[in-house]
SEZADREN-963673 format. One line per 2 residues: number of its first residue (from 1); for each residue x, y, z of C-alpha. Coordinates in steps of 0.001 Angstrom, whole numbers, plus 500000, padded with zeros to 6 digits. Example, Ala and Ser with C-alpha at 12.3 -4.5 7.8 and 13.67 -1.06 7.14 Angstrom:
residues 2
1> 512300 495500 507800 ~ 513670 498940 507140;
END
This chain:
residues 904
1> 574989 603806 268042 ~ 575430 602021 271218;
3> 578414 599937 270611 ~ 579258 596657 268869;
5> 577275 593770 270627 ~ 579913 590982 271146;
7> 578948 587299 270693 ~ 578814 585286 274011;
9> 581351 582762 274330 ~ 585029 582455 274620;
11> 587608 585201 274020 ~ 587652 586129 270526;
13> 589572 588770 268478 ~ 587543 591741 267373;
15> 588337 595005 265573 ~ 588292 596684 269154;
17> 590948 594434 270348 ~ 593019 594959 267249;
19> 592925 598671 267993 ~ 594025 598098 271687;
21> 596728 595937 270519 ~ 597775 598932 268379;
23> 597800 601300 271192 ~ 599855 598659 273432;
25> 602305 598531 270705 ~ 602763 602284 270858;
27> 602899 602322 274749 ~ 605604 599359 274971;
29> 607467 599446 271667 ~ 610309 596871 272173;
31> 612845 598994 270237 ~ 612620 602225 272345;
33> 614790 603345 275256 ~ 613433 605021 278297;
35> 610330 606977 277436 ~ 609246 605781 273940;
37> 608481 607962 271047 ~ 606432 610032 270792;
39> 605804 610706 274541 ~ 607651 613675 275841;
41> 607232 612680 279720 ~ 606760 609673 281959;
43> 603455 611133 283249 ~ 602262 611344 279620;
45> 603403 607713 279014 ~ 601970 606471 282364;
47> 598552 608251 281335 ~ 598213 606166 278254;
49> 599282 603077 280021 ~ 596384 603521 282667;
51> 593926 604048 279903 ~ 594916 600759 278159;
53> 594663 599159 281578 ~ 591152 600302 281880;
55> 589979 599203 278520 ~ 591647 595791 278814;
57> 589838 595122 282083 ~ 586652 595817 280308;
59> 587364 593688 277307 ~ 584892 591081 278335;
61> 581923 593354 278867 ~ 578717 592960 277080;
63> 579329 595665 274201 ~ 582470 596879 272986;
65> 583029 600909 271916 ~ 583016 601778 268397;
67> 586149 603371 266631 ~ 584670 606908 266980;
69> 584020 606262 270781 ~ 587692 605141 271260;
71> 589048 608028 269399 ~ 586879 610433 271357;
73> 588356 608938 274616 ~ 591953 608991 273168;
75> 591529 612812 272525 ~ 590551 613196 276310;
77> 593738 611304 277501 ~ 596199 612267 274730;
79> 596593 615876 275599 ~ 599073 617287 273084;
81> 599510 613649 271516 ~ 595827 613119 270576;
83> 596471 614017 266934 ~ 599443 611698 266521;
85> 597852 608886 268467 ~ 594579 609187 266233;
87> 596463 609218 263001 ~ 598687 606463 263868;
89> 595577 604409 265037 ~ 593634 604938 262056;
91> 596525 604595 259482 ~ 597404 601185 261023;
93> 593927 600051 260902 ~ 593507 601074 257198;
95> 596748 599203 256410 ~ 595321 595763 257430;
97> 593840 594937 254108 ~ 594826 591255 253720;
99> 595296 588008 255865 ~ 599058 588562 255657;
101> 598936 591872 257146 ~ 597123 590558 260010;
103> 599645 587448 260308 ~ 602528 590161 260329;
105> 600563 592362 262724 ~ 600169 589640 265327;
107> 603842 588444 264716 ~ 604899 591955 265655;
109> 602791 591660 268694 ~ 604931 588739 269851;
111> 608050 590948 269776 ~ 606514 593206 272474;
113> 606431 590239 274888 ~ 609899 588649 274211;
115> 613315 589744 275598 ~ 615674 591452 273125;
117> 617777 589175 270856 ~ 621035 590491 272536;
119> 619551 589216 275787 ~ 621017 592539 277383;
121> 618301 594979 278565 ~ 619187 598578 279762;
123> 617848 599843 283031 ~ 615317 602328 281676;
125> 614048 600197 278813 ~ 610476 599858 278650;
127> 609535 596055 278955 ~ 605787 594576 279019;
129> 605675 591842 281438 ~ 603755 588835 279905;
131> 602075 588130 283322 ~ 600910 591776 283558;
133> 597284 592717 282602 ~ 598459 594256 279393;
135> 600748 591355 278677 ~ 598057 588637 279502;
137> 595647 590652 277195 ~ 598142 590404 274226;
139> 598811 586725 274723 ~ 595184 586156 274720;
141> 594573 587990 271577 ~ 597519 586294 269920;
143> 596396 582855 271160 ~ 592761 583771 269712;
145> 594136 584706 266371 ~ 596357 581530 266074;
147> 593164 579428 266705 ~ 591315 581162 263746;
149> 590718 579407 260476 ~ 591407 580969 257194;
151> 587603 581932 257050 ~ 587931 583334 260415;
153> 590780 585595 259541 ~ 588774 586838 256427;
155> 585708 587446 258466 ~ 587817 589479 261023;
157> 589214 591517 258055 ~ 585677 592262 256924;
159> 584772 593237 260583 ~ 587577 595575 260745;
161> 586532 597310 257241 ~ 582865 597712 258810;
163> 584545 599006 262124 ~ 586143 601692 260181;
165> 583311 602597 257910 ~ 580864 602666 260696;
167> 583023 605387 262047 ~ 582930 607425 258850;
169> 579070 607001 258244 ~ 578231 608299 261761;
171> 579507 611704 260648 ~ 576263 613355 259492;
173> 577954 616216 257844 ~ 579376 614268 255042;
175> 578135 611507 252639 ~ 579916 608097 252557;
177> 581316 608538 249052 ~ 583174 611667 250123;
179> 585425 609541 252501 ~ 586376 606561 250450;
181> 589634 608070 249141 ~ 590410 609962 252447;
183> 592465 608902 255476 ~ 590260 608457 258724;
185> 592193 610994 260559 ~ 591182 613845 258138;
187> 587571 612932 258538 ~ 587275 613370 262009;
189> 588933 616757 262034 ~ 585852 618136 259909;
191> 583105 617493 262389 ~ 581498 620699 263038;
193> 581552 622561 266340 ~ 577773 622837 266831;
195> 577330 618824 266672 ~ 580245 618463 269159;
197> 578784 620974 271642 ~ 575384 619243 271296;
199> 576586 615873 272175 ~ 578844 617219 274846;
201> 575593 618015 277000 ~ 574295 614487 276920;
203> 574814 611741 279372 ~ 578232 610456 280302;
205> 579406 607066 279286 ~ 582808 605366 279271;
207> 582828 601752 277492 ~ 579235 600330 277696;
209> 576241 601902 276303 ~ 572558 600967 276193;
211> 569516 602530 274820 ~ 567636 605254 276677;
213> 565067 602857 277535 ~ 567023 601307 280251;
215> 567863 604494 281965 ~ 565593 603078 284820;
217> 567660 600086 285156 ~ 570358 601827 287216;
219> 569372 604879 289377 ~ 571203 608056 290029;
221> 574244 607400 287652 ~ 573789 610057 285165;
223> 576520 612710 284906 ~ 575754 615847 282884;
225> 578601 617860 281405 ~ 579652 620974 283231;
227> 577467 623982 281672 ~ 580707 626003 282038;
229> 582220 623999 279053 ~ 580185 626111 276632;
231> 581951 629356 277635 ~ 585544 628091 278280;
233> 587991 628737 275586 ~ 585560 629916 272993;
235> 588402 630874 270759 ~ 589888 627308 270699;
237> 588632 625224 267795 ~ 586360 622346 268876;
239> 587969 618872 268363 ~ 586093 615816 266924;
241> 583158 614595 268880 ~ 584200 616625 271885;
243> 584681 620003 273258 ~ 588159 620552 274852;
245> 586778 622747 277600 ~ 588673 622204 280899;
247> 585699 620789 282718 ~ 584416 618638 279969;
249> 583354 615207 280993 ~ 583145 612254 278550;
251> 579989 612574 276487 ~ 577836 609644 275351;
253> 577485 609982 271617 ~ 574145 608596 271475;
255> 572414 609542 274831 ~ 572835 606110 276008;
257> 573331 605366 280042 ~ 576406 604000 281258;
259> 575783 600524 282695 ~ 579180 599257 283782;
261> 580739 596017 283781 ~ 579532 592427 283796;
263> 580438 592207 287474 ~ 578465 595124 288547;
265> 575375 593877 286449 ~ 575436 590640 288320;
267> 575657 592702 291402 ~ 572686 594731 290484;
269> 570641 591625 289625 ~ 571401 589927 292924;
271> 570498 593085 294729 ~ 567123 593108 292961;
273> 566593 589460 293632 ~ 567255 590124 297455;
275> 564912 593198 297245 ~ 562230 591124 295661;
277> 562298 588461 298191 ~ 562424 590931 301109;
279> 559847 593428 299505 ~ 558126 591848 296724;
281> 554812 593797 296773 ~ 556739 597012 296182;
283> 557824 596026 292703 ~ 555443 596936 289881;
285> 555112 593692 287669 ~ 554807 595230 284297;
287> 557418 598007 284759 ~ 560145 595617 286133;
289> 559081 593024 283632 ~ 559717 595351 280790;
291> 563147 596258 282106 ~ 564043 592549 282494;
293> 562968 591924 278931 ~ 565132 594799 277339;
295> 568216 593666 279561 ~ 567638 590001 278219;
297> 567451 591056 275005 ~ 570679 593181 274984;
299> 572582 590529 277045 ~ 570981 587090 276417;
301> 574144 585386 278405 ~ 572955 586909 281581;
303> 570826 583899 282614 ~ 570100 585491 285999;
305> 567366 587762 284371 ~ 565381 584553 284014;
307> 565493 584094 287671 ~ 564555 587588 288372;
309> 561609 587315 285957 ~ 560714 584108 287848;
311> 560603 586040 291208 ~ 558937 588916 289778;
313> 556213 586587 288651 ~ 555963 584504 291676;
315> 555570 587430 294251 ~ 552656 588975 292023;
317> 550852 585250 291917 ~ 551607 584645 288275;
319> 552482 581209 288791 ~ 552581 579928 285189;
321> 554810 582702 283876 ~ 556945 582040 287176;
323> 557405 578361 286352 ~ 558058 579183 282652;
325> 560869 581480 283570 ~ 562156 579098 286066;
327> 562446 576345 283633 ~ 564127 578684 281264;
329> 566679 579711 284131 ~ 567698 576112 284500;
331> 567823 575517 280776 ~ 570225 578276 279855;
333> 572295 578452 282991 ~ 572862 574541 283518;
335> 576558 573683 283986 ~ 577591 577490 283558;
337> 576725 578999 286715 ~ 578331 578764 290003;
339> 581405 576437 288912 ~ 584987 577397 288059;
341> 584932 575878 284617 ~ 585013 577417 281220;
343> 585786 575395 278099 ~ 588845 576693 276055;
345> 588326 578596 272951 ~ 587363 576304 270067;
347> 586013 573481 272384 ~ 582514 572298 272725;
349> 580578 572102 275866 ~ 581989 568708 276751;
351> 582512 569999 280508 ~ 578758 570452 280719;
353> 577780 566676 281332 ~ 579787 566148 284603;
355> 578598 569467 285975 ~ 574839 568350 284990;
357> 575543 565185 286823 ~ 576925 567009 289802;
359> 573529 569361 289874 ~ 571325 566413 289532;
361> 572997 564589 292498 ~ 572440 567629 294451;
363> 568939 568000 293389 ~ 568342 564192 294347;
365> 569984 565144 297928 ~ 567831 568285 298101;
367> 564609 566427 297589 ~ 565411 563371 300027;
369> 566896 560734 297527 ~ 570190 560152 299257;
371> 570880 556846 297503 ~ 570104 558134 294151;
373> 572047 561244 294777 ~ 575309 559166 295846;
375> 574888 557095 292768 ~ 574664 560340 290420;
377> 577698 561880 292094 ~ 579679 558647 291879;
379> 579173 558903 288188 ~ 579955 562475 288106;
381> 583432 561398 289604 ~ 583894 558917 286833;
383> 583099 561421 284030 ~ 585130 564188 285713;
385> 588126 561790 285820 ~ 587599 560768 282224;
387> 587465 564410 280976 ~ 590128 565644 283361;
389> 588011 568302 284633 ~ 589665 568699 288128;
391> 587607 571592 289122 ~ 584448 569697 288784;
393> 585963 566611 290451 ~ 586816 568661 293552;
395> 583510 570043 293966 ~ 581845 566702 293250;
397> 584092 565241 296188 ~ 582878 568112 298465;
399> 579252 567262 297515 ~ 579832 563622 298480;
401> 581203 564834 301884 ~ 578441 566807 302406;
403> 575841 564144 301449 ~ 577685 561750 303822;
405> 577764 563995 306742 ~ 574101 565278 306394;
407> 572616 562056 305607 ~ 572459 558966 307886;
409> 574162 556087 305920 ~ 574898 552918 307800;
411> 576711 551446 305018 ~ 577724 552550 301393;
413> 578795 549182 300136 ~ 577814 548667 296413;
415> 577903 552379 295741 ~ 581222 553565 296717;
417> 582827 550352 295700 ~ 582664 551080 291937;
419> 585803 551043 289820 ~ 585575 555013 289477;
421> 584561 555482 293219 ~ 586584 557998 295059;
423> 587078 555272 297644 ~ 588477 552689 295404;
425> 592125 553234 296399 ~ 591324 552762 300054;
427> 588719 550163 299808 ~ 585160 550061 301217;
429> 585624 548008 304358 ~ 585936 551121 306287;
431> 583073 552368 308209 ~ 581026 555282 306445;
433> 582706 557811 308942 ~ 586048 556378 308113;
435> 585232 556907 304278 ~ 583967 560218 304958;
437> 587230 561331 306714 ~ 589324 560064 303785;
439> 587150 561822 301379 ~ 587200 565181 303410;
441> 590957 564910 303238 ~ 591132 564199 299574;
443> 588706 566844 298750 ~ 590715 569514 300706;
445> 593814 568303 299168 ~ 592427 568877 295596;
447> 590808 572067 296449 ~ 594396 573477 297719;
449> 596328 572057 294650 ~ 593629 573876 292455;
451> 593879 577126 294482 ~ 590075 577029 294809;
453> 590253 579017 297918 ~ 586234 579295 298567;
455> 586289 575406 298334 ~ 589268 575277 300639;
457> 587384 577329 303177 ~ 584427 575170 302778;
459> 586186 571980 303422 ~ 588029 573452 306337;
461> 584619 573858 307925 ~ 583200 570443 306911;
463> 586609 569252 308659 ~ 585640 571179 311747;
465> 582166 569782 311595 ~ 583601 566308 311342;
467> 586001 566507 314089 ~ 583312 568075 316362;
469> 581222 564931 316520 ~ 583432 562164 315465;
471> 586360 560235 317549 ~ 589389 559964 315380;
473> 590098 556181 315065 ~ 592960 554316 313011;
475> 591987 553479 309487 ~ 593666 550371 309337;
477> 592331 547256 311220 ~ 595547 545196 311396;
479> 599153 545750 312472 ~ 600581 547591 315454;
481> 598516 550517 316670 ~ 599669 553619 318398;
483> 597715 553924 321541 ~ 595250 556764 321315;
485> 592635 558403 323457 ~ 589181 557757 322005;
487> 588047 561412 322418 ~ 587462 564154 320025;
489> 589812 567121 319784 ~ 588469 570553 320352;
491> 591799 572044 319280 ~ 591545 570541 315894;
493> 588093 572194 315422 ~ 589230 575502 316509;
495> 592240 575066 314122 ~ 589972 574097 311073;
497> 587554 576948 312037 ~ 590386 579440 312097;
499> 591779 578248 308732 ~ 588242 578840 307268;
501> 587976 581998 308625 ~ 591418 583172 307300;
503> 589884 583196 303840 ~ 588703 586751 304080;
505> 592226 587903 304683 ~ 593673 585867 301758;
507> 590818 586338 299347 ~ 591937 586725 295875;
509> 590593 585670 292459 ~ 590645 581813 292030;
511> 592578 581973 288730 ~ 589427 580752 286911;
513> 587597 582644 284117 ~ 584232 581555 285058;
515> 582985 584414 286958 ~ 580255 585632 284663;
517> 577206 584373 286456 ~ 578486 583556 289769;
519> 577627 585156 293173 ~ 578931 588643 293577;
521> 578764 591157 296388 ~ 575978 593608 296228;
523> 578606 596088 297664 ~ 580147 596281 294414;
525> 577058 597739 293061 ~ 577613 600795 295231;
527> 580390 601782 292892 ~ 577704 602241 289988;
529> 577195 605691 291495 ~ 580791 606580 290786;
531> 581979 606814 287361 ~ 584587 604111 286636;
533> 586375 606011 283801 ~ 589773 607629 284305;
535> 589828 610677 286336 ~ 590855 612730 283156;
537> 587567 611616 281761 ~ 585542 613163 284634;
539> 587560 616135 285939 ~ 589012 619245 284597;
541> 592482 619712 283736 ~ 593100 621836 286869;
543> 592062 619123 289344 ~ 593857 616301 287222;
545> 597176 617082 288653 ~ 596005 616693 292405;
547> 594159 613400 291574 ~ 595348 609799 292471;
549> 595876 608146 288918 ~ 595565 604748 290542;
551> 591941 605165 291061 ~ 591842 604978 287122;
553> 589042 602685 286493 ~ 589997 600295 289199;
555> 587399 597624 290402 ~ 586156 598186 294053;
557> 587797 595883 296459 ~ 584417 594636 298306;
559> 584332 591094 299307 ~ 582055 588867 297249;
561> 578803 587687 298991 ~ 579721 583969 298544;
563> 582905 584740 300562 ~ 581047 586591 303192;
565> 578547 583596 303638 ~ 581763 581294 304180;
567> 583115 583608 306744 ~ 579665 583992 308449;
569> 579396 580099 308323 ~ 582567 579859 310319;
571> 580951 581906 313166 ~ 577624 579725 312942;
573> 579978 576577 313158 ~ 581617 578116 316247;
575> 578257 578857 317952 ~ 577345 575277 317268;
577> 580649 573969 318596 ~ 580243 575962 321644;
579> 576785 574795 322221 ~ 577888 571308 322106;
581> 580922 571757 324470 ~ 578726 573648 326880;
583> 579688 577228 326836 ~ 576503 579107 326582;
585> 577968 582735 326504 ~ 580330 581941 323768;
587> 577756 580382 321633 ~ 575385 583425 322135;
589> 578458 585851 321120 ~ 579204 584135 317944;
591> 575620 584014 317071 ~ 575482 587785 317843;
593> 578560 588342 315857 ~ 576869 586542 312881;
595> 573643 588406 313124 ~ 575295 591802 313475;
597> 578077 591583 310904 ~ 576814 588984 308158;
599> 573254 589631 308099 ~ 573144 591374 304667;
601> 575404 588592 302946 ~ 573744 585684 304722;
603> 571482 583057 303085 ~ 567927 582989 304371;
605> 568603 579417 305758 ~ 571614 580794 307777;
607> 569735 583885 308968 ~ 566904 581749 310136;
609> 569346 579514 311922 ~ 571021 582197 313789;
611> 567579 583532 314887 ~ 566641 579899 316170;
613> 569894 579862 318363 ~ 569400 583205 319889;
615> 565514 582487 320673 ~ 566496 579051 322195;
617> 568958 580770 324301 ~ 566126 583159 325460;
619> 563915 580310 326378 ~ 566544 578423 328257;
621> 567981 581396 330077 ~ 565171 583852 330138;
623> 561969 581898 330026 ~ 559255 581581 327412;
625> 557597 584899 327635 ~ 560888 586524 326260;
627> 561233 583563 323715 ~ 557838 583697 322240;
629> 558197 587780 321832 ~ 561256 587271 319801;
631> 559519 584347 317848 ~ 556900 586718 316752;
633> 559431 589046 315277 ~ 561307 586080 313411;
635> 557831 584749 312065 ~ 557181 588176 310486;
637> 560781 588120 308940 ~ 560890 584548 307683;
639> 558312 582536 305804 ~ 557080 579905 308175;
641> 556471 577042 305680 ~ 556719 573548 306086;
643> 560290 572223 307409 ~ 561559 575919 307937;
645> 563648 576221 310917 ~ 561333 578800 312409;
647> 558367 576558 312362 ~ 560243 573698 313976;
649> 561466 576007 316653 ~ 557929 577108 317263;
651> 556889 573559 317760 ~ 559848 572791 320053;
653> 558864 575723 322362 ~ 555357 574937 322219;
655> 555842 571289 323309 ~ 558208 572190 326331;
657> 555898 574852 327379 ~ 552959 572384 327064;
659> 554845 569709 329123 ~ 555973 572129 331954;
661> 552363 573517 332355 ~ 551160 569867 332108;
663> 549132 570307 328940 ~ 549792 566565 327748;
665> 547292 566625 325123 ~ 548610 569583 323577;
667> 552144 568318 323994 ~ 551193 565087 322101;
669> 549508 567137 319273 ~ 552612 569250 318970;
671> 554748 566354 318982 ~ 552784 564637 316200;
673> 553004 567593 313869 ~ 556744 567693 314348;
675> 557088 563968 313398 ~ 554877 564781 310277;
677> 557453 567218 309173 ~ 560142 564629 308862;
679> 560553 562652 305629 ~ 559387 558936 305501;
681> 562420 558215 303412 ~ 565063 556239 305435;
683> 568122 558062 306316 ~ 566535 561550 305629;
685> 565922 564285 308086 ~ 567616 562287 310778;
687> 567810 565333 313047 ~ 564254 565931 312810;
689> 563174 562355 313459 ~ 565414 562215 316346;
691> 563914 565139 317799 ~ 560393 564016 317150;
693> 561211 560698 318817 ~ 562881 562268 321749;
695> 559924 564573 322212 ~ 557482 561490 321975;
697> 559447 559745 324715 ~ 559371 562936 327101;
699> 555663 562944 326488 ~ 555034 559536 327509;
701> 557202 559979 330472 ~ 555436 563116 331641;
703> 552176 561005 331187 ~ 553871 558335 333611;
705> 553763 555545 330707 ~ 557122 554337 331597;
707> 557201 550982 329553 ~ 556129 552943 326350;
709> 558587 555733 327051 ~ 561204 553344 327613;
711> 560586 551242 324428 ~ 560525 554382 322266;
713> 563777 555645 323872 ~ 565348 552295 323358;
715> 564431 552309 319568 ~ 565749 555729 318985;
717> 569052 554795 320615 ~ 569259 551992 318275;
719> 568446 554220 315390 ~ 571223 556743 316674;
721> 573928 554076 317027 ~ 573254 552567 313510;
723> 573773 555807 311787 ~ 576684 556877 314181;
725> 574819 560010 315842 ~ 576983 559858 318944;
727> 575871 563260 320610 ~ 572352 562230 320211;
729> 573052 558745 321513 ~ 574384 560295 324804;
731> 571184 562336 325059 ~ 569126 559286 324579;
733> 570992 557447 327159 ~ 570427 560039 329726;
735> 566785 559839 329043 ~ 566693 556236 329589;
737> 568209 556791 332940 ~ 565669 559360 333741;
739> 562963 556978 332864 ~ 564032 554287 335066;
741> 564722 556652 337817 ~ 561141 558008 337825;
743> 559779 554467 337324 ~ 561303 553586 340759;
745> 564118 551362 339123 ~ 567114 553412 340105;
747> 569465 550533 339921 ~ 568612 549845 336165;
749> 569064 553548 335580 ~ 572644 553564 336903;
751> 574211 551952 333702 ~ 572529 554285 331345;
753> 573697 557322 333150 ~ 577299 555966 333346;
755> 577173 555129 329705 ~ 576157 558685 328821;
757> 578657 559928 330971 ~ 581229 558143 329143;
759> 579851 559466 325704 ~ 580154 562956 327065;
761> 583658 562440 328125 ~ 584643 561097 324691;
763> 583165 564153 322834 ~ 583930 566820 325309;
765> 580208 567513 325828 ~ 580868 569524 329089;
767> 577340 570617 329855 ~ 575750 567422 328911;
769> 578186 565962 331157 ~ 577201 568217 334061;
771> 573667 567140 333471 ~ 574489 563456 333279;
773> 576430 563930 336640 ~ 573302 565501 338143;
775> 571190 562770 336869 ~ 573587 560200 338466;
777> 573516 562086 341859 ~ 569636 561829 341628;
779> 569962 558158 341054 ~ 572120 557615 343889;
781> 569888 559686 346138 ~ 567049 557478 345034;
783> 568719 554464 346296 ~ 568434 555734 349884;
785> 569596 558403 352428 ~ 572980 556639 353039;
787> 573973 557616 349557 ~ 573147 561520 350021;
789> 576910 562528 350658 ~ 577883 560525 347471;
791> 575286 562468 345480 ~ 576148 565836 347274;
793> 579833 565173 346413 ~ 578941 564741 342747;
795> 576596 567904 342512 ~ 579181 569946 344013;
797> 581787 568835 341451 ~ 579655 570064 338557;
799> 578108 573221 340087 ~ 580651 575658 338488;
801> 579778 574391 335095 ~ 576037 574291 335825;
803> 575776 577560 337378 ~ 577976 579283 334829;
805> 576468 577729 331635 ~ 573326 576035 332522;
807> 569750 577272 331823 ~ 566943 577846 334316;
809> 565731 574298 334409 ~ 569018 572632 335030;
811> 570046 575093 337733 ~ 566719 574591 339478;
813> 567373 570797 339302 ~ 570762 571284 340911;
815> 569281 573453 343545 ~ 566504 571094 344440;
817> 568808 568023 344416 ~ 571355 569806 346673;
819> 568536 570726 349067 ~ 567134 567089 349106;
821> 570789 565806 349822 ~ 571197 567909 352865;
823> 567615 567180 354171 ~ 568390 563471 353610;
825> 571670 563566 355562 ~ 571160 562397 359200;
827> 574130 564494 360284 ~ 572688 567775 358929;
829> 570657 570111 361205 ~ 568142 572392 359358;
831> 567928 574532 362672 ~ 571701 575151 362680;
833> 572052 576153 358961 ~ 568645 576876 357533;
835> 570010 579119 354851 ~ 572096 576195 353437;
837> 568731 574734 352330 ~ 566396 577637 352039;
839> 568667 579783 349546 ~ 568874 577122 346746;
841> 565292 576250 347211 ~ 564357 579849 346867;
843> 566343 580271 343921 ~ 565039 577164 342285;
845> 561277 578266 342779 ~ 561975 581676 341189;
847> 563316 579941 338120 ~ 560955 577334 337921;
849> 557951 579828 338069 ~ 559412 581854 335167;
851> 559506 578478 333255 ~ 555860 577720 334488;
853> 557354 574192 335409 ~ 554571 573031 337556;
855> 555855 569788 338798 ~ 559310 570771 339842;
857> 558068 574142 341239 ~ 555679 572144 343296;
859> 558435 569886 344729 ~ 560559 573051 345585;
861> 557643 574472 347575 ~ 557042 571250 349236;
863> 560715 571099 350295 ~ 560379 574834 351481;
865> 557367 574040 353509 ~ 559153 571094 355461;
867> 562002 573294 356280 ~ 559833 576032 357430;
869> 557954 573252 359412 ~ 561110 572069 360887;
871> 562080 575660 361877 ~ 558550 576271 363448;
873> 557622 579249 361064 ~ 553961 578531 360607;
875> 552969 581461 358322 ~ 556043 580796 355966;
877> 555013 577175 355872 ~ 551401 577739 355117;
879> 552385 580174 352284 ~ 554899 577541 350857;
881> 552089 575207 351059 ~ 549496 577161 349405;
883> 552038 577709 346566 ~ 552482 574020 346209;
885> 548868 573378 346242 ~ 548304 575948 343412;
887> 551194 574118 341234 ~ 549717 570923 341821;
889> 546302 571734 340874 ~ 547508 573581 337798;
891> 549559 570440 336976 ~ 546438 567981 337388;
893> 543776 570373 335893 ~ 545539 571990 332961;
895> 543287 574709 331331 ~ 542210 573089 328045;
897> 542119 576258 325805 ~ 543327 576784 322300;
899> 546749 578228 322309 ~ 546746 581065 319880;
901> 550445 580562 319017 ~ 549701 577145 317883;
903> 547493 578161 315045 ~ 549388 581415 314241;
END
């Protein structure tokens, strides 16, 4: 016998719960003062309370223990009272013979939770708090009984009869007819000692049992009874189903293996899913498939089993079976997994429709159909409002916010203006960014009111992302306005990130019962190796007094994986924020913290993103050799499929190195491949489209096709302006200034540089501001030598930022421009201060050679040769001239060989 398989669904009254209610009534009798009868001490009373706490916590498990198993456990914790507790439980169950008996029984249960009629309570009176775990259990039982129909009550009575008779029939020493006129407590006394000793040597269990075929499902959790129990107290008569030896450990009556609670089963399934994705070939297809089938048969409500069967088939190239299991997973789990919503008892699944709409909208968003996604999500808002499903409404608003922030919408008129739109109360005359701001505030407010802490943290991160790239403007377009600076506020960004990070310290249950198939930390699985039963079930009496009773069947306090992912995301957002603000060291530190502390809990997308950030940092500050070495490691760790971050990073590095080396054909080829990855759907993959167009313009600029490069850059700026991509707009304006400077139209390039500088000041883009200032200095210097001092003043103003946070290329540009300013100044004498010019040129040449940037390196060696010529150092001049010649030849005659990294 493996236990009673409980039907899936809402909380329902079962014979096991009736037995627990009887024991709770013994524990907290309302008519007793101080230590209730029949307990002789407080410790004895507390022991039963801890036992009941453990059983009520496991009342939602897959299987419920049978009566014989419950009595065995009672004998273990009862001590001298085991006989009385067993007698009272069995006689009370046998007295429930009619619906009226059940009604009177649950009426008595209400008295346990109510205050005495006199309203006066003694100091030492035992009172059961209605909000405690035991109180909540009783309230759920009473409510579930009140919802039963007469047929349901009769069915419960029948189940109680079967519940009792199964305990009788399990005793192999007697026939069933021998017990029909006997009390159950007398039956259990007559089990022979030999059978009890035989069962005591089998595997340990507590409240969940499965057949031996699933013994391979969880490893290293079998605990055998101590052999010493066979010899301890031989003169003492064996009690029913268990030996009373001092070191006896709770025995499994049927040889089943202990499988723990639903939470730990979910942790096990998620751990196996991670293991398959990382080491798919190490799993045996048929063996693991057999285990999953058995688990699915025993627990059909565990929909994630279908997902594991899909992964198992996929990594063994059984694509037809993989597709079938994936469809089953979506069919069975739709609307039940990952959402804090459970219909109350007796209700149908009316809440599934709005959740299905939410999933459909997210699917449209994932596959690049933003308008369809927004329409479906608006419909989900309407249905959620009609059904008063506040949780689904909060999640839908968050999804709409994510859609508007990720996808480039120039207008949402006609979609967000419907009667049930979340923007109806504000009006759709606002810009998309203003609508997004209002929606973010509304979503955050709802999540806080519903105490959905994970959604609150996610909304804080979304607010930080919004504040990072958007200037706050007044929502009203009329009336008096308070004067405000049109700038972003880094303080608000840090505040929102910190609020999201505080989730880890404030984490607790969100108050929802919908946690059966959610994301759980695999760290909880580690407790599988430790029995969750009370210490009295797993230790001898001598060690029982020295143990901590509060370890009794308590859940581990590990943090769920979804919470760790949110906390990790806050560090990724911090790294991105510092990248935008221009602090490379802080960006690198936050990326390293994420990679070190949250790698196990991170999603594959976030893990790839942090690798991308660190590899980009290597490319900018160490050169391509270090970056490509790290890229090889990342490619082995992550699948380099279409649109993956690793593939995009690889193409970016190949393009930059090709431009620096002068491989224009290869650069154009890589640029075209990057553009092909972007979706053809309007407003989808905007960052990728901007990146592809930006690199196309840079390739044309390197080929000295200035008109075409300017046209591409101008078109790109119009697109960025249309979709409110302000940071990208600043970069494109700076590129336009560079194009006009290299084409010989420095005067035309000045307005673009100043406009980019204005963007950088508004959005606190400090490093990009330094780069724009450097470009502005180069433009002034291009206008003539009489502007050299102005250019030098600009450069010296941004030197701290460039040298402290800039990469190799930016620092080299600054060094070369500084040297050109000195050489262009008629009042500067090279012979008097040669090191003022030579030191920055040497530094620039070293950095540019590490980058293999032939054009700028040639310019550095050209300036070096000029300085040495003015100093009369012929040998050094010839050496610098030879290096200049080598770089020019490498630039004009690039080796047209196949790059192995391109086809890797």
